[in-house]
N, C-alpha and C positions, 0 to 999 in steps of 0.2 A: 351293590345296588343296580337294579335293571335299568335300562337305557329308557329314555322319556321320549325321545324324538329320534328319528332316522336322520343322519347327518353324515357328511362326507368331510367335515371340517378337521377331524383328527387324522383322516386317512392319508396316506402316502400317495402323492400325484401318480407315481409309476405303478400304483396298484389298482387303478380305477378303470373300469371297462363296463361296456353294455353286456348284459347276458341275454342270449337270444336262445330260444328253442323252437324247433320245427317238428312237425309229425307227418308222417305218411299215413294215411288212412286207408286200410285194407278192407274191402267189401268182400267177404268170404263166399256169398252166394255166387258171385259171377267172376271172382278171382281176379279183381281190378282195383287200381289205387287212384285216389282223386289228386288231380291237379288243378290248380287255379291260375287263370291268366291275369298278371298284374296290370293295372291301369296304366295309360301312357303317361299319366301325371305323376306317376311314383317317381321319387328322387332316385332311388336304386334300383336297377334291373326294370325299367319300364317294358311293358309289353312282353315280358318273359313269363313263362310257365313256372310256377312255384307250388309249395304245398303250404297248408295253414302252419302259423306260428306267431310268434311275438316276442316283444321285450318283457321281462320282469321291470315293474315300476315301483317306486317307493309307496305309492298309494295302495298297492296289493296287500300291503300288510298293516293291518291293525294291532299297533302296540298294546292296546287294551285287552286283547283277545288273542294271545298267541296259542298255539296247539299244546304247548307245555312251557314250563320253566325248567331250565337246566342250570340250577344254581341261579347265578345272576344273568344268565343268558337267556335271551329270549328265543325260543325255536318256533318256526313255522314248518311244519312237516308238510310234505307233499307239495310244495309251492310250484314245481315243475308242473306236475300233473295237473294241478288246478289252472295254471296258465294254458297249458294245452287244451283242457276242455273248454276252457272260456274263449280262447281264440278260434277254435274249430266251430264252435257255435257261432261267434260274432261274424267270421270270415266266410263260412260255408253253411250256416244254419242246421247242421247236423252234430249228433252227439257220438262221441266215442267211447269204447269200453274203458274201464279204469285202468287195466294193465298196459304198461308201455314197455316195450322192448328197444334197449338201447342200440342205435345203429352206429354212430361215430360223432366225432366233434371237429371243428376246425376253429382257428383263431385267424382273423382277418382284419384289415383296416379299412374302413369306408373312406370314400373320396373326400369327406370333409375332415379326416384325420381321426375319427372316433374309433377306439380299438374295440373289438366285439369278440365275445366268445359265443360260438353258435353250438348247440348240443342237439342232435338228431335222433328221433324217436321214431318207431313204427307202432300203431294201434289198430285194432279192429273197429270197424264201423259198428255203431249201436242202434241208431235210428234216426230218423228225420228225412226230409227231401232238401236237396241242395238249393239254398237260397243265397245268393252272394251278397256280400256286403257292398252296399252302394258306394261308388267312387273310389273302390279299392281295387276290385276286380271286374273284368268284362266278360269272362268266360270260364267255364269248367268242363272237365272230361273225365270220365272214368277209363283209365288206360292200364294194359298190361305191359310187359317189360319190352314188347316188340313195338307196340304203339307209341309209347313214350320216346322211343328213339327218333320219331319222325317230328317231334315238337321241339321248338325253340325254348329249352329250359334254362334256368340259371345253373350255373356250373354245380354238379354235383347231385342234382336233382334225379337225373336219369339212373345214377347208381343206387340212390337211395330207394328208387322204386324196385329196382332189380333186388336190392338186399331185402326189402320188405316182402317181395314176392317168395323169395327162398325161405324167409323167416316163417311165413304163415302156411306155406303150401308143402 
């Protein structure tokens, strides 16, 4: 029988974590990548340069409308792709192309003790003008691999930009 609600009640406590995905947006016409400056009020990495991304949330999945049924298992295909399209639009006001290129992943523990799996991707810019999410970001820049080196980025962002430039150039 398929699940009726999303719950962690039966989950093993040592198997729980946040799932986060980030995307480096590559603008093909000028060969630059988008970075966003986090607001000073952010709990983690205030005032640091980052890239668009976010957490998967239970509310992202409508159990009445899965993409398919896999026996008794409810499947939601392209969950990460949808997350990154939505977050890029919310945070930066732009759209990305559908294809994502995997960069890498990292496991970390936040200062509040919450374990996180972060998966990083690269995508090409599709359309739109950058418009920052209010109270989340204070600035943006389109940078190449040399320009990003001058920015105070979250650890790993500079390497993500370099890898994205290599993937798409």
